[in-house]
N, C-alpha and C positions, 0 to 999 in steps of 0.2 A: 432488456436488450442483451443480445449475445455478443461476446467478444470473440469474433471469428479470427482465424489465423491471419487473414488478410488485414483486418483492422489492427491487430497486434503488431504485425510486421510493418505496416504503414506508420503506426505511431512510433515504433522503435526507430525506423529510418528518419522520421522527422526530428526526433530528439537527438539522434546521432549527428545531424547536420548543424545543430546549434553550436555557436562558438563562444557564447558568454552567458552569464547568469540571467540577464534580462531576456534574451531570446529564448533560453531554455524555459524560463518561467512562463512566458507568454505561450509557448508551444504546449507546455503541460496543461495550461488553462484551456486551450483550444481543444486538446484531445479529451480532457475530462468532460468538458461541456458537451462535446459531440457524443459521449457515451452516457450522458444523462446525469452527470454530477454538476450540482449547482455552484459549488465553491470548493476550494482546496486549501489546506494549511500544510506548510512544511516547516520542519524545525530540526536543528542539530544541537546535540548536547554532549559535553565532555562528561562521561559517566563517573569518572573518579572524583571530580571536583563538583559535580552536579551544576556546572556552569552552562547556561544557554549560550551557544555560539552564534546562532542566527535563527530567525523565524520570519515567516511571511504568510500572509493570508489574503484570500480574495473574498472573504465574507463581507457583508455590508459594513460600511464605515460606522454607521450608527450602532451596530451591534458591537463592533470592536471597541468603540469608545466606552460603551456600557460595561463590557467585559473588563476593561482595565480600571474603570472608575470604581466598580464594585469588587474588584480584586478577585474575580472568579478563578483566576489562575491558582489561587491557594487551595481550591477544592476541586479543580478540574481533574477527573480520572485519566484523561488522555495525557496530561502532563506527568502524572504519576507513572505512566508506562515506562518512562526513561529509567526509573530506579526500581521497577518491579521485575518479576520473572515472566510476566505476561508478555506476549508478542503482539496482541491485538485487543481492542476493547471497543464496544459499541454502546453509544448513548442513544436511547430511544426517547424522542421528545414529543411524540404524538400524545394526544389527550388520554387515550385509553391506557397507555403504558404509565403515564404519570399518575392517573387515578388509581391504577391497580398496583402502584409501587413496583413496577417491573421495568423501570426506565434504565436501570443499570448504571446510574451515575449519582450525582448529587441532586437532590430534589429541587433545591432553589435554582441551580444552574439549568437543569432540564426544563423547568417551568419558564425560565427567562428565555431559553433557546426557542421554546414553542412560541412565545409571544413575539419573538424576533422573526418568526416565519420558517423555522427549521423543524423538520420531522425526525431526522436521524443523522448522527455523526459517527463515522467509523474510522478509528485510528489504528495504524499498523506500525510496529517498530522494526527497524532493520539495523543490525549491528554492522559496523565496518570492520572487516577482517584485519587482525593484527593491530588494531587501534582502539583506544578506550573511548570510541565515539559511537553515538547512536543517532539515527534519523527516524523521525516520525512523520508519516503522511496521513492526514485526516481528510476523508472524503465527506462532504457536507451536502445533504439533500433537503429539499424543501417540501416535496410531496411524495417521495418514495415511501410505500407502506412497508411495515415491519416484515410481513410474510414474504413479500416480493424480494426484499433485501436478503433475508435469510436463505432463500432458495438459490441465490446467485452469489453467496459469500465468497466462494473460490474466485469468481471472476473479479470481484471488487478488490480482493487481496492481490490479484495479479496486476490490476491497474495501479494499485498503491506501490507495488514493487517496481513497476516500470518507472513511475515518477521518481521514486526514491533512488533508483539506479542512475538517474541523470541529474539529480538535484545538485546544485552548485552553490557554495557559500558566496554571498554577494562580494566578499573581499578576497576570494580565492579562485581566480579565474582558471587556474591550472588544475584545480581539483575536480575534474569532470567525472572521472570514473571512481565512485566511492567503493566499488567492489574490486578494485585493481589488485591482482596478485598473479603469480605464475600460472600460465594457461594450463588448466587441468585436462585430463583425458577421461572421457566417458566411454563405457562399453556400448556396443551396438544396441542392446536392450534399453539401457539408460537413456540413450539418445532418442530411441523410438518412443518411449513412454512420455518423455518431456515434449517431443514434437507433437504427439497426439494431444497432450494437455493444452498446447498452444492453440489447438483447433477448437477448444471448448469442451472436450470430452472429459468425463469424470472417471474414477477408478473402474467402476463396473463396465462402462462402455469401452474403455481401453482394454480391459480383460477380454471382452467379447471380440474386439477387433484383432487383438494379437493372439488369441487362443490360449492366453495364460490365466492362471487362477488369480483372483483379486489379491490374495495375500502375496503372490509373487510380484504383481504390479507394484504393490505398496513397498515391497522390499527394494525394487529397482529405484523407486522414488527416494527411499531412505538412503541408499548408497550414493545416489546422485547428489543429494543434499550434502552428504558428508564430504564428498570430493570437492564440491563447489563452496563449502563452508557457508551454507545457507540455512537459515532457521526454519524455512518453510519451502514447500515444493514450488510455490509461485515465485519466490525469490530465486530459487535455483533455476527456474525457467528463464528469468530475465538475465541472470548472470551467464547462462549458457548461450543466450542470444548475443550478449555482448562479446563473447569470445568466438562467435561464428560456429558453434558446435552442433546446431540443430539442422535438420533437413526438412524442407517443406515441399 
């Protein structure tokens, strides 16, 4: 499925209209499901103390009960994202990946996820500027194949960034914009490449569209990320949209 600029803008507008954590959560679930995601997990952690601030999941209740009973959180690679230098991690739970030991996670956990009906989990970490806080969004799929996911990795990271950008702690109704800071200024080229990214274009296609070299397009992405204090270009895209900096 392609995340077109219209789908992204519609999703952004829908989340922007939410006024509390519950409506934001339900809206995020609806958006994710419409894009082919079967379940999502969101969590926030204080990095300095390694204390979990909040967590929420739409995975099956049966699986969540087993996850806690067997204490899989102790070996969950996605939990480890909070304290690692990595910004994303994928667990492949399909039979082939488990059999070939290419699941990317803990064998026991991946096997249990497969039995629970999941084929792939993708977690992305997003840091909160000027705060020792991190957020992780995990997209959970039941039937998506590994190859299909890998081809659309940028799109799924954008979806995760969108959800993270509007995630609200259940007890902090005023903490709507986790990327809040002084409104930045982007150059015309930085605005252009991010706007084209929102339409689903990748670096090569953007270079062709703008007449720029791919290395130059990558440079504009890099400077935009720096200005927006984003760890990835997909996160920069969502932050730019939150500040009304893009042109469609």
